[in-house]
C-alpha positions in Angstrom: 0.1 -0.1 0.2 1.2 3.4 -0.9 -0.4 6.6 0.5 0.0 10.3 -0.8 -1.3 13.1 0.9 -2.7 16.4 -0.6 -4.2 18.8 1.4 -6.9 21.0 0.4 -8.1 23.7 3.1 -9.2 22.1 6.1 -9.5 18.8 4.4 -6.6 16.1 3.7 -6.9 14.2 0.9 -5.3 10.6 1.5 -4.7 9.1 -2.1 -4.4 5.3 -1.6 -3.0 2.7 -3.9 -2.2 -0.9 -3.8 -3.6 -3.2 -1.3 -5.3 -1.9 2.0 -4.5 -4.8 4.4 -3.3 -5.0 7.9 0.5 -5.3 9.5 2.5 -2.1 8.3 -0.3 -0.8 6.1 -2.2 -0.2 9.8 0.6 1.6 11.3 1.5 3.7 8.3 -2.2 5.1 7.8 -2.7 5.8 11.4 0.5 7.6 11.3 -0.7 9.8 8.3 -4.2 10.6 9.8 -2.4 11.4 13.3 -0.3 13.8 11.3 -2.9 15.3 9.7 -4.9 15.6 13.0 -1.7 17.4 14.7 -1.1 19.8 11.7 -5.2 20.7 12.3 -7.0 18.6 9.4 -9.8 17.2 11.1 -11.5 16.3 7.9 -10.2 13.3 6.0 -11.1 12.1 2.4 -9.9 8.8 1.7 -9.5 7.9 -2.6 -9.6 4.7 -2.6 -9.5 5.0 -6.6 -6.4 2.7 -7.1 -6.9 -0.1 -4.3 -7.4 -3.1 -5.6 -7.6 -5.2 -2.5 -9.0 -4.6 0.7 -9.7 -7.3 3.1 -11.3 -7.5 6.9 -8.5 -5.8 8.7 -8.3 -3.5 5.8 -12.0 -2.2 6.5 -10.6 -1.9 10.2 -8.1 0.4 9.4 -10.9 2.4 8.0 -13.2 2.2 10.7 -10.3 3.1 13.2 -9.8 6.2 11.8 -13.0 6.9 11.3 -13.6 6.8 14.9 -10.4 8.7 15.8 -11.7 11.5 13.5 -15.1 11.5 15.2 -13.9 11.7 18.4 -12.1 14.9 17.7 -14.9 16.6 16.2 -13.8 15.6 12.4 -15.0 13.5 9.6 -13.9 10.5 7.3 -15.1 10.2 3.9 -14.5 8.0 0.5 -13.5 9.0 -2.5 -13.8 6.6 -6.0 -15.2 3.7 -4.2 -15.0 0.6 -6.7 -18.2 -1.4 -7.2 -16.3 -4.3 -5.8 -15.2 -2.0 -2.3 -18.7 -0.8 -2.2 -20.4 -4.3 -2.3 -18.0 -5.0 0.7 -19.2 -1.8 2.6 -22.8 -2.8 1.9 -22.7 -6.6 3.1 -21.2 -5.1 6.2 -23.5 -2.3 6.6 -20.3 0.2 6.6 -22.0 2.1 4.2 -24.2 3.5 6.7 -21.3 4.9 8.2 -19.0 6.5 5.4 -20.1 8.7 3.1 -18.8 7.9 -0.5 -18.4 10.3 -3.5 -17.2 9.4 -6.9 -16.6 13.4 -7.7 -13.7 15.0 -5.5 -15.3 18.6 -6.1 -18.4 17.1 -4.3 -16.9 15.5 -1.7 -14.9 18.6 -0.7 -18.0 20.8 -0.7 -19.8 18.3 1.6 -17.3 19.0 4.4 -17.7 22.7 3.9 -21.5 22.3 3.9 -21.7 20.4 7.3 
């Protein structure tokens, strides 16, 4: 897994590529989230457009980050979720927690509207 961070105002955009799984991925993802929080960014947009695999531990990484942000008054939203990952979110009912967008501009605007 690779993560590239880009900031857009108060929103940190994490562009994730590869496989989102446990182990070192969890630590790397959490580190980027905590770094963004430390820099005053409480809103996180996770771009999953280049993620070709996610397992239950990868879902756990997203849930943990979601919880961390919510506890600090922030939000985590998803961008470019593939049909495969979308179906996993639906089966696990996680789609009720994660707001998902296919358009980056609309996703960024949704943070400002909240």
